[in-house]
TORSEMAR-773481 format. One line per field, with one value per residue (C-alpha): residue number from 1; z, x, y. Coordinates in pm, 1 decimal. Last residue first. Example, Ala and Ser with C-alpha at 12.3 -4.5 7.8 and 13.67 -1.06 7.14 Angstrom:
2
k: (2/1)
zz: (714.0/780.0)
xx: (1367.0/1230.0)
yy: (-106.0/-450.0)
This chain:
244
k: (244/243/242/241/240/239/238/237/236/235/234/233/232/231/230/229/228/227/226/225/224/223/222/221/220/219/218/217/216/215/214/213/212/211/210/209/208/207/206/205/204/203/202/201/200/199/198/197/196/195/194/193/192/191/190/189/188/187/186/185/184/183/182/181/180/179/178/177/176/175/174/173/172/171/170/169/168/167/166/165/164/163/162/161/160/159/158/157/156/155/154/153/152/151/150/149/148/147/146/145/144/143/142/141/140/139/138/137/136/135/134/133/132/131/130/129/128/127/126/125/124/123/122/121/120/119/118/117/116/115/114/113/112/111/110/109/108/107/106/105/104/103/102/101/100/99/98/97/96/95/94/93/92/91/90/89/88/87/86/85/84/83/82/81/80/79/78/77/76/75/74/73/72/71/70/69/68/67/66/65/64/63/62/61/60/59/58/57/56/55/54/53/52/51/50/49/48/47/46/45/44/43/42/41/40/39/38/37/36/35/34/33/32/31/30/29/28/27/26/25/24/23/22/21/20/19/18/17/16/15/14/13/12/11/10/9/8/7/6/5/4/3/2/1)
zz: (1886.5/2217.3/2363.1/2136.4/2429.3/2333.1/2286.4/2634.5/2767.7/2602.9/2766.1/3098.1/3118.4/3000.8/3301.0/3553.2/3407.5/3445.9/3806.1/3878.1/3741.1/3965.8/4262.3/4102.3/3814.2/4035.3/4297.3/4026.1/3843.8/3490.2/3520.0/3481.6/3134.4/3049.9/3175.2/2942.6/2656.3/2727.7/2695.0/2355.2/2252.3/2330.9/2142.3/1847.8/1793.5/2024.2/1899.8/1530.4/1387.4/1741.0/1751.4/1491.1/1641.1/1979.9/1823.4/1672.6/1985.8/2206.8/2410.1/2784.8/2909.6/2573.2/2574.0/2911.6/2881.2/2504.2/2513.2/2818.3/2664.4/2345.9/2536.8/2743.2/2474.2/2234.1/2515.6/2595.2/2233.5/2183.8/2523.6/2438.7/2304.0/2505.1/2747.1/2448.1/2268.3/2354.9/2369.0/2057.9/2125.7/2276.8/1943.1/1797.2/2020.0/1872.7/1582.6/1820.7/2061.7/1777.4/1681.0/2044.0/2089.1/1762.9/1892.4/2229.8/2063.3/1844.1/2146.6/2341.6/2059.1/2050.2/2429.2/2413.0/2139.4/2339.1/2659.6/2480.5/2412.3/2655.7/2365.6/2560.2/2458.7/2743.3/2986.4/2898.6/2932.1/3247.9/3193.4/3511.1/3837.8/3713.2/3414.8/3635.5/3873.6/3589.8/3445.4/3781.4/3850.6/3495.6/3521.0/3853.7/3698.1/3479.2/3789.7/3877.8/3524.2/3521.7/3857.0/3724.5/3407.8/3608.5/3840.8/3544.8/3371.1/3683.5/3734.1/3367.1/3401.1/3719.7/3551.4/3241.7/3459.1/3686.0/3391.4/3219.1/3539.1/3587.5/3231.2/3278.4/3613.4/3472.6/3179.5/3413.7/3634.7/3342.3/3297.5/2999.8/2808.6/2884.9/2780.9/2453.5/2381.0/2490.9/2247.4/2277.2/2655.3/2584.4/2550.9/2899.5/3050.1/2863.6/3021.1/3367.4/3306.7/3192.5/3497.9/3726.7/3549.8/3593.1/3962.5/4018.6/3829.5/4038.8/4359.9/4257.6/4152.9/4485.8/4692.5/4413.2/4235.5/4562.5/4638.9/4289.5/4329.1/4678.7/4566.6/4268.9/4498.1/4737.6/4476.4/4253.5/4558.8/4694.5/4405.2/4480.9/4830.5/4690.5/4431.7/4690.8/4937.7/4682.1/4566.5/4233.5/4112.1/4151.9/3986.4/3693.6/3647.5/3643.9/3400.6/3173.4/3161.0/3116.3/2825.3/2665.8)
xx: (-4414.7/-4549.5/-4616.2/-4346.2/-4147.1/-3846.9/-4073.4/-4218.9/-3866.6/-3763.5/-4024.3/-4013.3/-3637.2/-3708.9/-3931.6/-3696.2/-3406.9/-3612.6/-3693.6/-3323.1/-3255.2/-3527.6/-3328.1/-3068.8/-3269.4/-3577.2/-3380.9/-3233.5/-3555.5/-3412.5/-3424.7/-3803.1/-3753.1/-3518.5/-3778.4/-4046.1/-3793.9/-3693.3/-4059.3/-4082.9/-3744.1/-3851.0/-4176.9/-3989.9/-3756.9/-3502.4/-3180.2/-3273.8/-3069.0/-3002.2/-3355.2/-3266.6/-2924.7/-3089.6/-3360.3/-3103.9/-2886.1/-3183.8/-3323.4/-3341.9/-2986.1/-2858.2/-3139.6/-3062.0/-2719.5/-2703.7/-3046.8/-2988.9/-2666.5/-2851.0/-3142.2/-2918.2/-2664.3/-2941.2/-3110.2/-2782.6/-2733.0/-3094.2/-3086.3/-2784.6/-2964.8/-3286.0/-3185.3/-3047.8/-3383.0/-3532.8/-3198.9/-3034.0/-2656.4/-2672.4/-2822.3/-2468.9/-2370.5/-2629.0/-2415.0/-2122.5/-2347.0/-2468.8/-2106.7/-2010.2/-2300.7/-2213.2/-1861.2/-1997.3/-2238.8/-1964.0/-1737.8/-2023.5/-2085.7/-1716.9/-1712.4/-2020.5/-1862.0/-1537.6/-1728.4/-1908.5/-2281.1/-2517.2/-2752.3/-2998.0/-3066.7/-2859.6/-3075.9/-3378.8/-3675.8/-3878.2/-4097.4/-4240.9/-4053.2/-3735.9/-3707.2/-3751.5/-3485.8/-3240.4/-3301.8/-3230.5/-2913.4/-2783.0/-2864.9/-2688.7/-2362.8/-2571.2/-2729.8/-2389.8/-2349.5/-2705.8/-2648.5/-2328.9/-2519.0/-2789.0/-2540.5/-2339.1/-2653.5/-2765.3/-2415.0/-2404.4/-2736.2/-2623.9/-2301.9/-2486.0/-2730.1/-2453.1/-2242.4/-2545.3/-2651.1/-2298.7/-2291.7/-2632.6/-2536.8/-2211.5/-2400.2/-2660.4/-2388.9/-2214.8/-1845.3/-1927.6/-2063.3/-1751.9/-1518.7/-1708.7/-1672.6/-1306.2/-1202.3/-822.1/-855.0/-1080.6/-778.2/-656.5/-999.8/-1018.4/-688.8/-819.1/-1151.1/-968.6/-740.8/-1042.6/-1218.1/-912.0/-886.8/-1254.3/-1214.9/-910.1/-1099.1/-1404.7/-1215.6/-1132.5/-1438.4/-1696.2/-1571.8/-1579.6/-1931.8/-2050.7/-1900.6/-2045.9/-2392.4/-2370.0/-2275.8/-2564.6/-2836.6/-2715.1/-2724.4/-3066.9/-3254.9/-3099.4/-3252.3/-3593.6/-3551.5/-3492.1/-3757.1/-4041.1/-4186.1/-4004.0/-4181.5/-4528.3/-4404.4/-4273.4/-4603.9/-4799.6/-4555.4/-4569.0/-4948.1/-4943.5/-4698.2/-4911.6)
yy: (-6865.5/-6991.9/-7336.9/-7479.0/-7629.8/-7416.0/-7116.0/-7151.6/-7206.4/-6878.5/-6653.8/-6840.8/-6779.3/-6425.0/-6356.9/-6518.9/-6316.3/-5998.1/-6092.8/-6144.4/-5794.9/-5650.0/-5515.2/-5289.4/-5146.9/-5114.8/-4916.7/-4692.3/-4591.4/-4595.2/-4974.4/-4963.9/-4815.5/-5103.2/-5353.7/-5216.7/-5208.8/-5571.0/-5675.8/-5504.3/-5647.4/-6004.2/-5957.1/-5799.1/-6092.8/-6254.5/-6102.1/-6076.4/-6364.5/-6490.8/-6632.5/-6895.9/-6970.4/-7022.9/-7238.3/-7474.6/-7484.8/-7566.8/-7278.9/-7205.3/-7152.5/-7026.7/-6763.5/-6602.9/-6435.6/-6390.9/-6226.8/-6010.5/-5878.7/-5784.7/-5627.7/-5400.1/-5304.6/-5201.1/-5008.4/-4833.2/-4724.9/-4612.0/-4430.9/-4216.0/-3909.9/-3913.0/-3633.4/-3442.1/-3428.8/-3090.0/-2907.1/-3060.6/-3069.1/-3418.4/-3531.9/-3512.9/-3811.9/-4052.6/-4178.0/-4228.2/-4421.5/-4646.4/-4722.1/-4784.9/-5028.4/-5206.6/-5269.7/-5382.3/-5627.3/-5776.2/-5822.1/-5979.6/-6226.7/-6320.3/-6365.1/-6589.0/-6799.9/-6836.4/-6915.4/-7197.8/-7193.5/-7366.8/-7458.0/-7672.6/-8033.8/-8185.1/-7988.8/-8205.2/-7968.8/-8032.9/-7724.8/-7568.5/-7612.4/-7780.3/-7544.9/-7238.8/-7376.6/-7444.1/-7097.4/-6932.2/-7133.3/-7081.3/-6706.4/-6642.0/-6520.8/-6289.9/-6137.5/-5988.3/-5852.0/-5716.7/-5544.8/-5385.6/-5291.9/-5115.5/-4941.6/-4813.9/-4689.5/-4501.6/-4357.7/-4253.2/-4071.1/-3894.4/-3780.6/-3657.9/-3462.7/-3328.7/-3213.0/-3057.1/-2876.9/-2741.6/-2609.7/-2449.8/-2293.1/-2157.0/-2005.3/-1853.0/-1704.4/-1533.9/-1618.4/-1841.1/-1543.4/-1334.6/-1618.4/-1658.2/-1285.8/-1283.4/-1559.5/-1595.3/-1627.3/-1925.1/-2155.1/-2068.9/-2131.1/-2463.7/-2570.7/-2481.9/-2661.6/-2976.0/-2969.7/-2928.8/-3217.8/-3440.9/-3348.8/-3438.5/-3767.1/-3861.7/-3780.0/-3984.1/-4295.4/-4457.8/-4369.1/-4334.8/-4648.2/-4843.4/-4720.1/-4818.2/-5167.9/-5216.2/-5101.4/-5337.1/-5628.2/-5565.2/-5508.7/-5793.3/-6029.3/-5927.7/-6085.2/-6427.2/-6425.5/-6330.1/-6606.7/-6879.5/-6760.8/-6745.6/-6416.9/-6420.5/-6735.0/-6580.0/-6261.1/-6466.2/-6651.4/-6324.9/-6167.1/-6471.6/-6444.1/-6064.1/-6084.7/-6359.7)
């Protein structure tokens, strides 16, 4: 069924309305990242310089460590780690900025998908309150930070450090997608049912595929509307009992 929904979603995406909507997350996310780079970059650079200076003073008590860190290869490795972590965080920030922008478009997208394909009575849909959505987001963010803390020690393992934070970010990604799309396509009863495991394994499997695509920056910025189209179909099919 993944292929069938994918085919239907691609067909919907390549229509004038959804192509126009797809450009919005790309443009707004690029503006946000540019603003952060322009106004926050200098402060971050100065903070890192201050941290390095303080560390240099502390290392004076450990001449062996200071000597190792003064080697060119050690400096190169430390620089490479900083750049790798920085690049990863920029990619994740851009993805979640795009997801946040696309989130404002979700009711419009879901309504259009419903009008074209399903004709579900909108009065039956969950459309959870802002207070409930905020509470769910708070719970998700708390769990995200806990998972991230558990994963932090893996950063010290050379062969696995590049994977260390992905479990936490993937959890955040699919959880936010669920509470964004599901209330716009499921009845209250079915929403509460699927909320028990955040969409089930089929939802998470599809979300994993999309998360991996997001690691390619241009896909992560441009395809968020497509992902919402896909999951709108996914949940409307379950609401109309065409899929389980």
